[in-house]
C-alpha positions as CSV (number, residue, x, y, z in Angstrom):
1,M,-122.5,163.4,45.5
2,A,-120.7,162.1,42.2
3,E,-117.9,163.8,41.2
4,V,-117.2,164.7,37.7
5,A,-114.0,162.6,36.6
6,T,-110.8,164.3,35.9
7,E,-109.1,164.3,32.4
8,Q,-106.5,161.7,34.1
9,Q,-109.3,159.6,35.5
10,I,-111.1,159.3,32.4
11,L,-107.7,158.2,30.7
12,D,-106.7,155.7,33.1
13,G,-110.0,154.2,32.8
14,L,-110.0,154.3,29.1
15,A,-106.3,152.9,29.0
16,E,-107.9,149.9,31.5
17,I,-110.7,149.4,29.1
18,I,-108.3,149.3,26.0
19,D,-106.1,146.7,27.8
20,D,-108.8,144.5,28.4
21,I,-110.4,144.4,25.3
22,V,-107.4,144.6,22.7
23,G,-104.3,144.1,25.1
24,I,-102.5,147.0,24.3
25,D,-100.4,148.0,27.5
26,K,-102.0,150.9,29.6
27,A,-98.8,152.8,29.3
28,E,-99.4,153.0,25.2
29,V,-102.8,154.7,25.6
30,T,-102.0,158.3,25.7
31,P,-104.1,161.2,24.4
32,E,-102.4,161.9,21.1
33,K,-102.8,158.3,20.0
34,N,-105.1,157.6,17.2
35,F,-107.2,154.3,17.7
36,I,-106.7,153.2,14.3
37,D,-103.4,154.8,12.8
38,D,-101.1,154.3,16.4
39,L,-103.0,151.5,18.4
40,D,-104.6,149.7,15.4
41,I,-107.9,149.1,17.0
42,D,-110.3,148.1,14.4
43,S,-114.1,149.4,14.4
44,L,-115.4,146.3,16.0
45,S,-113.3,146.5,18.9
46,M,-113.8,150.5,18.8
47,V,-117.6,149.7,19.6
48,E,-116.5,147.3,22.4
49,I,-114.5,150.0,23.9
50,A,-117.5,152.3,23.5
51,V,-119.8,150.4,25.4
52,A,-117.5,149.7,27.9
53,A,-116.7,153.3,28.6
54,Q,-120.2,153.9,28.5
55,D,-120.8,151.9,31.5
56,Q,-117.7,153.0,33.4
57,F,-118.1,156.9,32.7
58,G,-121.9,156.9,32.3
59,V,-122.2,158.7,29.3
60,E,-123.8,157.7,25.9
61,I,-121.5,157.6,22.8
62,P,-123.8,157.4,19.9
63,D,-122.7,155.4,16.8
64,D,-122.4,158.6,14.6
65,E,-120.3,160.4,17.2
66,L,-118.1,157.2,17.5
67,R,-116.7,157.8,13.8
68,N,-115.9,161.1,14.6
69,L,-113.6,159.8,18.2
70,K,-110.3,159.4,16.3
71,T,-108.2,159.6,19.2
72,V,-107.7,158.7,22.9
73,K,-107.9,162.7,23.5
74,D,-111.2,163.0,21.6
75,V,-112.9,160.0,24.0
76,V,-111.5,161.8,27.0
77,N,-113.0,165.2,25.6
78,F,-116.2,163.4,24.8
79,V,-116.7,161.9,28.0
80,Q,-115.6,165.1,30.0
81,G,-118.3,167.1,27.9
82,H,-121.2,164.7,28.4
83,E,-120.7,163.7,31.9
84,A,-123.9,164.3,34.2
85,P,-122.5,166.9,36.3
86,A,-122.3,166.3,40.2
87,K,-125.6,167.1,42.0
88,S,-125.4,169.5,45.0
């Protein structure tokens, strides 16, 4: 039975993905950070991050949704809202 990830688990996983793809220290990846303004992540890197997040968390992030995910917290909320619930 798969557990739905907690906000902290998603944040940690996302920070690891961002570190791997663009080399931003995990400590810099906090919920209030804006990908473009604060973390200086371009749209191409965001697509790579989205693909990695889809693989890690098992959620589909459509391109039109990706444009609306401006902050780290937006992605955490999106993943939490779209994760497959645990089967009982």
